[in-house]
N, C-alpha and C positions, 0 to 999 in steps of 0.2 A: 271860766275860766279855767283852764290848764294848768299844772302843777308839773314840769318833767322831771326825769331825773332823780326821784326821789327812789334812795335806796335805805333806807334806815326809818326806823320807829319816828325818830324824833323830828326825820324831817318831813316826814307822813303828818305828824301832830303841828309843827308850825306851819305850814302849808296850809292846812284844815284854817289853824286858827288865823291865817291871812285872808280867808274869805275864798280860798279855792273849796269848785265842787268839782269839778276832774283832778284824776292824776295819774301817772303814768313814770314808768319806772321799776329797776329788779328786786323791789321790795318788796312786788308783786307778785312777781314769779318766781324769785333766786332768796335761799335763807341764807343768814348770816353766817359764816362758816365761822363753827364753835368747836371748841375740844370736845371730844367724845364725851358721851352722858349716858347715863340709865335712863330707858325712856320710863317714863311712872308705871306702874300697873293699871292705873285706872285709865288710862289711854290706849295700852295694848288691847284692854277690855273693850272700849271702844271700837277701836279696829276689827275686832273681828266678830259683833256684831254688826258691822259692815259686811265684814267677809259672809256671814251666814245668811245676811236678806240680799246677797247678790248669787248667792247659788240657783242655779234651776229649779232644784226640790228643798224646798225650806224645811228642814226637821224643827217642828216646831221645841222638842224638849231639848232640843240643844240652845235655841232661841233662850226661850225658857230660864234656861239654866246662867247663862247668860247676862237677862238682863234683872234677875236675881242678884247677880254675881256686884252690881252697881247700884246701889242704894238708893241715888238719887236718881236714875233713868226708872224703879219700881216707883218711887216717889211719884214723878212727873206720868207717869204709865196710868195708874188708879186715879191721881188727881185729876186728870185728862179727862178718861172713860167716869168719873161720880160727878162729873160739873152740871152743872144745868143742861148745857150747849144739848145732852143726849137725853136726859130725863127718865133713865131707867126706875123702875118699879123700885127696884131692890137696888141695895149696893156693889159693886164688884169688890172684891175682898184681895183674888189671888192674881199672881202673873199671868197666870193657865188660860182662868176666866175671860181678862182682860183681852189678852192676847186672838182667842176665838172668838169674840165680841166685835173686834174689830176687822176680823179676817184678814186673810192671807195679803191682797193688796194694800188696805189699808196701812197694816202690821208693818209690810216692809218702808212704807212710805215713813211712819211715823220712827220706826228706829233709824231709817238712814237720816233722819233729820235730828234727830235728839242725838245720834250717836258722831255724826258732823261735826256740830256745835260742842261737843263734849271734848273731841279730840284737840279740837283749835281752840279749847276755854280761854287760852290766857295769850288769844291772838286776837288780832282786830277783827273786828266783827266784819270789816270790806274782805277783808282774807279769807274766811269762812264764806263769806257770800259769795267770793269768786270760784272758790271749790264746788259750792251749791250750784253754782248757773254752769258749769262745765260737767258735773255733772247730769245736770237735767240736759243739756245739749246734747251730751251721749245718748242719752234716754232717745231723744228726739230723730237722731243719724240713724237707731238700731234697725229701723224695717229697710234703711237703704244700703246697709251691710248685714256682711255675715256674722255678724254679734249677737248675742241676746241682749235687753234691754238690759238687765240689772249689770251687766257684766261692762258694759261703756258706761254707765253712771258710776258704779266701781271707778272706773279707769278717769275720768274725770274729775270723782270728788280726790283720788289721790295724787291726780297730779300736783297740788300743791300741799300734799302730808307732809314735804321736805320742810318747808318756812314753816306749817302749821306745828311740828313738833320740833324743829329748830335742830335738826340731825342732816348730814349727806343721804339725799336719795339711796343709794347704794345699802346703806344701815339701815333705814328703815325698812327696804325689800328684805333684808336678809331676815329681818327680827318678824314681820307677819308673813304670818302662810296665804299664799297666794297660788293658785295652777300658775301653770309656766308661760301659758300665751296671756296672761295678764300682768305677769313681771315684764 
């Protein structure tokens, strides 16, 4: 069943409780307009991480510093790589070592996922999932247009950042350092 005209989180939760499986409405596309508020520092760090992994040339030292600035991301990275899935002989103890073990492609993917979820941590998982789907769509579209994969991933992901941060898009774009074509 499809619930239409979902405009608030309360309407979304009510429809979900009533057994609806599919949802449509401005809640998933446009934020509630609120008074201006400061963006929490950790959300800004997540956006900086997204920007860094979306550059054509990855600056590993800068990415390392950004990951180190966010304790929860450090913890997740080290826990992930030291899990039984990988079965490394010795433990990985540093962010630099962890990023080098992952390699550039997987480090970009892992940081994108963690940063996107972190930036939208107070919003519904459906909103974050929609942003990730838009990002992936952009990646898949990249070979057919004149932009890089990572640029289009970031563009798709940021298309819902106003809803995730509960701020007008113009204000979000003023606060995060993006190149002009992406803005």
